[in-house]
Structures are given as C-alpha cells and as structure tokens.
ZAPASE-453578 format. One record per residue (C-alpha): residue in one letter; chain; x negated, z, y negated. Coordinates in Angstrom, 2 decimals, padded with zeros to 5 digits. Layout:
N
<rec><r>a</r><c>A</c><c1>X</c1><c3>Z</c3><c2>Y</c2></rec>
...
//
This chain:
140
<rec><r>m</r><c>A</c><c1>000.10</c1><c3>-000.14</c3><c2>000.00</c2></rec>
<rec><r>t</r><c>A</c><c1>-001.33</c1><c3>-000.76</c3><c2>-003.41</c2></rec>
<rec><r>d</r><c>A</c><c1>-001.39</c1><c3>001.60</c3><c2>-005.91</c2></rec>
<rec><r>p</r><c>A</c><c1>000.54</c1><c3>000.93</c3><c2>-009.29</c2></rec>
<rec><r>h</r><c>A</c><c1>-001.64</c1><c3>003.30</c3><c2>-011.15</c2></rec>
<rec><r>s</r><c>A</c><c1>-004.84</c1><c3>001.50</c3><c2>-009.83</c2></rec>
<rec><r>h</r><c>A</c><c1>-004.97</c1><c3>-000.49</c3><c2>-013.24</c2></rec>
<rec><r>n</r><c>A</c><c1>-005.28</c1><c3>002.80</c3><c2>-015.14</c2></rec>
<rec><r>r</r><c>A</c><c1>-008.31</c1><c3>004.20</c3><c2>-013.30</c2></rec>
<rec><r>p</r><c>A</c><c1>-011.12</c1><c3>004.57</c3><c2>-015.62</c2></rec>
<rec><r>k</r><c>A</c><c1>-014.22</c1><c3>002.33</c3><c2>-015.74</c2></rec>
<rec><r>v</r><c>A</c><c1>-017.59</c1><c3>003.23</c3><c2>-015.26</c2></rec>
<rec><r>g</r><c>A</c><c1>-020.07</c1><c3>002.55</c3><c2>-018.63</c2></rec>
<rec><r>i</r><c>A</c><c1>-023.78</c1><c3>002.47</c3><c2>-019.24</c2></rec>
<rec><r>g</r><c>A</c><c1>-024.67</c1><c3>003.45</c3><c2>-022.52</c2></rec>
<rec><r>v</r><c>A</c><c1>-028.48</c1><c3>002.54</c3><c2>-023.69</c2></rec>
<rec><r>i</r><c>A</c><c1>-029.92</c1><c3>004.73</c3><c2>-025.93</c2></rec>
<rec><r>i</r><c>A</c><c1>-033.45</c1><c3>002.84</c3><c2>-026.77</c2></rec>
<rec><r>c</r><c>A</c><c1>-035.70</c1><c3>004.64</c3><c2>-028.75</c2></rec>
<rec><r>k</r><c>A</c><c1>-038.67</c1><c3>003.54</c3><c2>-031.45</c2></rec>
<rec><r>d</r><c>A</c><c1>-040.47</c1><c3>005.37</c3><c2>-034.00</c2></rec>
<rec><r>g</r><c>A</c><c1>-038.02</c1><c3>008.34</c3><c2>-033.98</c2></rec>
<rec><r>q</r><c>A</c><c1>-034.68</c1><c3>006.20</c3><c2>-034.49</c2></rec>
<rec><r>v</r><c>A</c><c1>-032.44</c1><c3>004.25</c3><c2>-031.93</c2></rec>
<rec><r>l</r><c>A</c><c1>-031.01</c1><c3>001.27</c3><c2>-031.90</c2></rec>
<rec><r>l</r><c>A</c><c1>-026.98</c1><c3>000.74</c3><c2>-032.93</c2></rec>
<rec><r>g</r><c>A</c><c1>-025.49</c1><c3>-002.30</c3><c2>-032.82</c2></rec>
<rec><r>r</r><c>A</c><c1>-021.97</c1><c3>-002.94</c3><c2>-035.15</c2></rec>
<rec><r>r</r><c>A</c><c1>-019.09</c1><c3>-003.82</c3><c2>-032.81</c2></rec>
<rec><r>t</r><c>A</c><c1>-017.05</c1><c3>-006.83</c3><c2>-033.09</c2></rec>
<rec><r>g</r><c>A</c><c1>-014.12</c1><c3>-008.56</c3><c2>-031.31</c2></rec>
<rec><r>v</r><c>A</c><c1>-014.22</c1><c3>-006.10</c3><c2>-029.09</c2></rec>
<rec><r>h</r><c>A</c><c1>-013.15</c1><c3>-002.22</c3><c2>-027.63</c2></rec>
<rec><r>a</r><c>A</c><c1>-013.61</c1><c3>-000.10</c3><c2>-030.53</c2></rec>
<rec><r>t</r><c>A</c><c1>-014.02</c1><c3>-003.05</c3><c2>-033.10</c2></rec>
<rec><r>g</r><c>A</c><c1>-015.68</c1><c3>-002.01</c3><c2>-036.45</c2></rec>
<rec><r>t</r><c>A</c><c1>-017.69</c1><c3>000.61</c3><c2>-034.69</c2></rec>
<rec><r>w</r><c>A</c><c1>-021.39</c1><c3>001.08</c3><c2>-033.85</c2></rec>
<rec><r>s</r><c>A</c><c1>-022.65</c1><c3>001.83</c3><c2>-030.75</c2></rec>
<rec><r>f</r><c>A</c><c1>-025.67</c1><c3>001.56</c3><c2>-028.19</c2></rec>
<rec><r>t</r><c>A</c><c1>-026.44</c1><c3>-001.57</c3><c2>-026.23</c2></rec>
<rec><r>g</r><c>A</c><c1>-024.80</c1><c3>-001.59</c3><c2>-023.02</c2></rec>
<rec><r>g</r><c>A</c><c1>-021.50</c1><c3>-002.59</c3><c2>-020.96</c2></rec>
<rec><r>h</r><c>A</c><c1>-019.84</c1><c3>-001.96</c3><c2>-017.73</c2></rec>
<rec><r>l</r><c>A</c><c1>-021.39</c1><c3>-001.47</c3><c2>-014.08</c2></rec>
<rec><r>e</r><c>A</c><c1>-021.49</c1><c3>-004.13</c3><c2>-011.76</c2></rec>
<rec><r>y</r><c>A</c><c1>-020.62</c1><c3>-003.63</c3><c2>-007.96</c2></rec>
<rec><r>g</r><c>A</c><c1>-023.67</c1><c3>-002.45</c3><c2>-005.94</c2></rec>
<rec><r>e</r><c>A</c><c1>-026.13</c1><c3>-002.00</c3><c2>-009.47</c2></rec>
<rec><r>t</r><c>A</c><c1>-027.39</c1><c3>001.38</c3><c2>-010.45</c2></rec>
<rec><r>p</r><c>A</c><c1>-026.90</c1><c3>002.93</c3><c2>-013.57</c2></rec>
<rec><r>e</r><c>A</c><c1>-030.67</c1><c3>001.87</c3><c2>-014.63</c2></rec>
<rec><r>d</r><c>A</c><c1>-030.65</c1><c3>-001.56</c3><c2>-013.36</c2></rec>
<rec><r>c</r><c>A</c><c1>-027.34</c1><c3>-002.12</c3><c2>-015.53</c2></rec>
<rec><r>a</r><c>A</c><c1>-029.12</c1><c3>-000.83</c3><c2>-018.58</c2></rec>
<rec><r>i</r><c>A</c><c1>-031.80</c1><c3>-003.03</c3><c2>-018.11</c2></rec>
<rec><r>r</r><c>A</c><c1>-029.75</c1><c3>-006.01</c3><c2>-017.79</c2></rec>
<rec><r>e</r><c>A</c><c1>-027.33</c1><c3>-005.10</c3><c2>-020.45</c2></rec>
<rec><r>t</r><c>A</c><c1>-030.36</c1><c3>-004.42</c3><c2>-023.04</c2></rec>
<rec><r>r</r><c>A</c><c1>-031.98</c1><c3>-008.22</c3><c2>-022.13</c2></rec>
<rec><r>e</r><c>A</c><c1>-028.15</c1><c3>-010.27</c3><c2>-022.30</c2></rec>
<rec><r>e</r><c>A</c><c1>-026.89</c1><c3>-008.35</c3><c2>-025.65</c2></rec>
<rec><r>t</r><c>A</c><c1>-030.37</c1><c3>-007.64</c3><c2>-027.35</c2></rec>
<rec><r>g</r><c>A</c><c1>-033.27</c1><c3>-009.52</c3><c2>-025.88</c2></rec>
<rec><r>l</r><c>A</c><c1>-035.38</c1><c3>-006.33</c3><c2>-025.84</c2></rec>
<rec><r>e</r><c>A</c><c1>-037.39</c1><c3>-005.18</c3><c2>-022.77</c2></rec>
<rec><r>i</r><c>A</c><c1>-037.32</c1><c3>-001.10</c3><c2>-022.27</c2></rec>
<rec><r>r</r><c>A</c><c1>-038.71</c1><c3>001.48</c3><c2>-019.95</c2></rec>
<rec><r>n</r><c>A</c><c1>-039.38</c1><c3>005.20</c3><c2>-019.53</c2></rec>
<rec><r>l</r><c>A</c><c1>-035.42</c1><c3>004.76</c3><c2>-018.43</c2></rec>
<rec><r>v</r><c>A</c><c1>-034.13</c1><c3>008.70</c3><c2>-017.86</c2></rec>
<rec><r>r</r><c>A</c><c1>-030.38</c1><c3>009.25</c3><c2>-017.42</c2></rec>
<rec><r>a</r><c>A</c><c1>-028.83</c1><c3>011.29</c3><c2>-020.09</c2></rec>
<rec><r>p</r><c>A</c><c1>-025.98</c1><c3>012.86</c3><c2>-020.09</c2></rec>
<rec><r>y</r><c>A</c><c1>-022.37</c1><c3>011.50</c3><c2>-019.38</c2></rec>
<rec><r>t</r><c>A</c><c1>-018.90</c1><c3>010.98</c3><c2>-021.58</c2></rec>
<rec><r>n</r><c>A</c><c1>-015.00</c1><c3>011.45</c3><c2>-020.11</c2></rec>
<rec><r>d</r><c>A</c><c1>-013.15</c1><c3>009.30</c3><c2>-023.19</c2></rec>
<rec><r>v</r><c>A</c><c1>-009.85</c1><c3>008.20</c3><c2>-023.23</c2></rec>
<rec><r>h</r><c>A</c><c1>-008.61</c1><c3>005.43</c3><c2>-025.55</c2></rec>
<rec><r>a</r><c>A</c><c1>-004.86</c1><c3>005.67</c3><c2>-025.02</c2></rec>
<rec><r>a</r><c>A</c><c1>-003.90</c1><c3>003.66</c3><c2>-028.09</c2></rec>
<rec><r>e</r><c>A</c><c1>-005.97</c1><c3>000.85</c3><c2>-026.41</c2></rec>
<rec><r>g</r><c>A</c><c1>-005.16</c1><c3>002.10</c3><c2>-022.63</c2></rec>
<rec><r>k</r><c>A</c><c1>-008.57</c1><c3>002.86</c3><c2>-022.23</c2></rec>
<rec><r>h</r><c>A</c><c1>-010.85</c1><c3>005.32</c3><c2>-020.02</c2></rec>
<rec><r>y</r><c>A</c><c1>-014.03</c1><c3>005.09</c3><c2>-019.44</c2></rec>
<rec><r>i</r><c>A</c><c1>-016.81</c1><c3>007.43</c3><c2>-017.77</c2></rec>
<rec><r>t</r><c>A</c><c1>-020.21</c1><c3>006.63</c3><c2>-019.67</c2></rec>
<rec><r>l</r><c>A</c><c1>-023.36</c1><c3>007.12</c3><c2>-018.06</c2></rec>
<rec><r>f</r><c>A</c><c1>-025.75</c1><c3>007.42</c3><c2>-020.86</c2></rec>
<rec><r>t</r><c>A</c><c1>-029.57</c1><c3>006.47</c3><c2>-020.02</c2></rec>
<rec><r>r</r><c>A</c><c1>-032.57</c1><c3>007.58</c3><c2>-022.72</c2></rec>
<rec><r>t</r><c>A</c><c1>-035.28</c1><c3>004.43</c3><c2>-022.55</c2></rec>
<rec><r>d</r><c>A</c><c1>-038.21</c1><c3>003.88</c3><c2>-024.80</c2></rec>
<rec><r>y</r><c>A</c><c1>-038.64</c1><c3>000.42</c3><c2>-026.58</c2></rec>
<rec><r>q</r><c>A</c><c1>-041.11</c1><c3>-001.74</c3><c2>-024.65</c2></rec>
<rec><r>s</r><c>A</c><c1>-041.12</c1><c3>-005.29</c3><c2>-026.30</c2></rec>
<rec><r>g</r><c>A</c><c1>-039.37</c1><c3>-008.21</c3><c2>-028.35</c2></rec>
<rec><r>e</r><c>A</c><c1>-037.18</c1><c3>-008.31</c3><c2>-031.64</c2></rec>
<rec><r>a</r><c>A</c><c1>-033.65</c1><c3>-007.29</c3><c2>-031.11</c2></rec>
<rec><r>r</r><c>A</c><c1>-031.59</c1><c3>-010.07</c3><c2>-031.44</c2></rec>
<rec><r>v</r><c>A</c><c1>-027.45</c1><c3>-010.67</c3><c2>-031.45</c2></rec>
<rec><r>l</r><c>A</c><c1>-027.24</c1><c3>-012.67</c3><c2>-028.30</c2></rec>
<rec><r>e</r><c>A</c><c1>-023.44</c1><c3>-012.02</c3><c2>-027.52</c2></rec>
<rec><r>l</r><c>A</c><c1>-021.93</c1><c3>-013.09</c3><c2>-030.93</c2></rec>
<rec><r>e</r><c>A</c><c1>-018.55</c1><c3>-011.94</c3><c2>-029.62</c2></rec>
<rec><r>k</r><c>A</c><c1>-019.24</c1><c3>-008.14</c3><c2>-029.11</c2></rec>
<rec><r>f</r><c>A</c><c1>-022.04</c1><c3>-007.47</c3><c2>-032.07</c2></rec>
<rec><r>e</r><c>A</c><c1>-022.44</c1><c3>-008.54</c3><c2>-035.32</c2></rec>
<rec><r>r</r><c>A</c><c1>-025.87</c1><c3>-007.05</c3><c2>-036.03</c2></rec>
<rec><r>w</r><c>A</c><c1>-028.53</c1><c3>-004.52</c3><c2>-034.43</c2></rec>
<rec><r>e</r><c>A</c><c1>-030.44</c1><c3>-001.98</c3><c2>-036.88</c2></rec>
<rec><r>w</r><c>A</c><c1>-032.24</c1><c3>000.80</c3><c2>-036.45</c2></rec>
<rec><r>f</r><c>A</c><c1>-031.29</c1><c3>005.02</c3><c2>-037.41</c2></rec>
<rec><r>a</r><c>A</c><c1>-032.60</c1><c3>008.38</c3><c2>-037.33</c2></rec>
<rec><r>w</r><c>A</c><c1>-031.08</c1><c3>010.11</c3><c2>-034.86</c2></rec>
<rec><r>d</r><c>A</c><c1>-029.63</c1><c3>012.90</c3><c2>-038.06</c2></rec>
<rec><r>e</r><c>A</c><c1>-028.47</c1><c3>009.45</c3><c2>-040.25</c2></rec>
<rec><r>l</r><c>A</c><c1>-026.41</c1><c3>007.41</c3><c2>-037.60</c2></rec>
<rec><r>p</r><c>A</c><c1>-024.08</c1><c3>005.40</c3><c2>-039.77</c2></rec>
<rec><r>a</r><c>A</c><c1>-020.18</c1><c3>005.35</c3><c2>-039.25</c2></rec>
<rec><r>p</r><c>A</c><c1>-017.78</c1><c3>004.61</c3><c2>-037.50</c2></rec>
<rec><r>l</r><c>A</c><c1>-019.85</c1><c3>005.52</c3><c2>-034.44</c2></rec>
<rec><r>f</r><c>A</c><c1>-018.53</c1><c3>004.43</c3><c2>-030.95</c2></rec>
<rec><r>p</r><c>A</c><c1>-016.22</c1><c3>007.14</c3><c2>-029.19</c2></rec>
<rec><r>a</r><c>A</c><c1>-018.56</c1><c3>007.74</c3><c2>-026.20</c2></rec>
<rec><r>i</r><c>A</c><c1>-021.29</c1><c3>008.30</c3><c2>-028.55</c2></rec>
<rec><r>v</r><c>A</c><c1>-019.22</c1><c3>011.16</c3><c2>-031.00</c2></rec>
<rec><r>s</r><c>A</c><c1>-018.69</c1><c3>012.73</c3><c2>-027.70</c2></rec>
<rec><r>l</r><c>A</c><c1>-021.92</c1><c3>012.57</c3><c2>-026.85</c2></rec>
<rec><r>r</r><c>A</c><c1>-023.18</c1><c3>014.21</c3><c2>-029.57</c2></rec>
<rec><r>a</r><c>A</c><c1>-020.61</c1><c3>016.86</c3><c2>-029.73</c2></rec>
<rec><r>q</r><c>A</c><c1>-022.62</c1><c3>018.18</c3><c2>-026.53</c2></rec>
<rec><r>g</r><c>A</c><c1>-025.01</c1><c3>018.60</c3><c2>-027.86</c2></rec>
<rec><r>f</r><c>A</c><c1>-027.64</c1><c3>015.70</c3><c2>-026.80</c2></rec>
<rec><r>n</r><c>A</c><c1>-030.85</c1><c3>014.22</c3><c2>-028.87</c2></rec>
<rec><r>p</r><c>A</c><c1>-032.68</c1><c3>011.83</c3><c2>-027.75</c2></rec>
<rec><r>f</r><c>A</c><c1>-035.80</c1><c3>013.34</c3><c2>-028.81</c2></rec>
<rec><r>a</r><c>A</c><c1>-035.56</c1><c3>016.97</c3><c2>-028.16</c2></rec>
//
C-alpha cells in the first residue's frame, strides 16, 4: 500500500560551509526555494551518495570551487509550512582549496560573496538561521 503522505516526507539537504581567510561563502538565491535569501552552496543528497561526496559535487556544480578538509557539522530540522517543505539539512564545514567562485547555475543563484561569520547578510536562508541559533561557529 502506498503511503498517502509519502510526498510530505522530509528531504535531506546538504549545506556546505566553505571557509577562507576568516570568511564564509554565501550566495544570493533566485527562482528557487527561499528566493532572495543568502545561502551556502549545497543541495539534495542523492541515492547512495555520502554527505561529503554531495558537498564536493554541489560545490563544483554551483561555484566551480574545490574544497578540502570536510568535517561534519551540526544538522537542522526546518519545516517551511508556507512552501509545503520539510528539510533535514546536514552541514559540512570545509576549507577553500582553489578556484574563483562563479555563478554556474543561474536559475539558483545570482552571485557569490565572502562574509565574516559575525557579519552575515540578511535575510539568511532558514537553515542557516537555525544553525546559528544552535550556537554553531565554523571558526570556533
């Protein structure tokens, strides 16, 4: 029997916190979930993929950057009732390795910028708000 609520099950997202020179990389979102907010690179975990492999793949696909020193960070549990979405976001904390951040998926992001953790722009993507509420600091 098919579960009538299976379409409402939470999705697993990966958030990639890329650190470079005391700053983190954020992109301004366009035309996707939470349009207009600032977000880390990331995306949906694919079948059979590890969170670390997803972080590397999504970073390359969205920014063209290479990353290193991936470490699992906290997760968040966010329900976006207005959009009918529920996400468990697994964060990874990584270091920048090489490349210049470029917008490679124009349907998702309009630009990438580096920000100090204590000077993040607004509005932030909801999972980042939840992450900060947990007291997480990628530089601590």
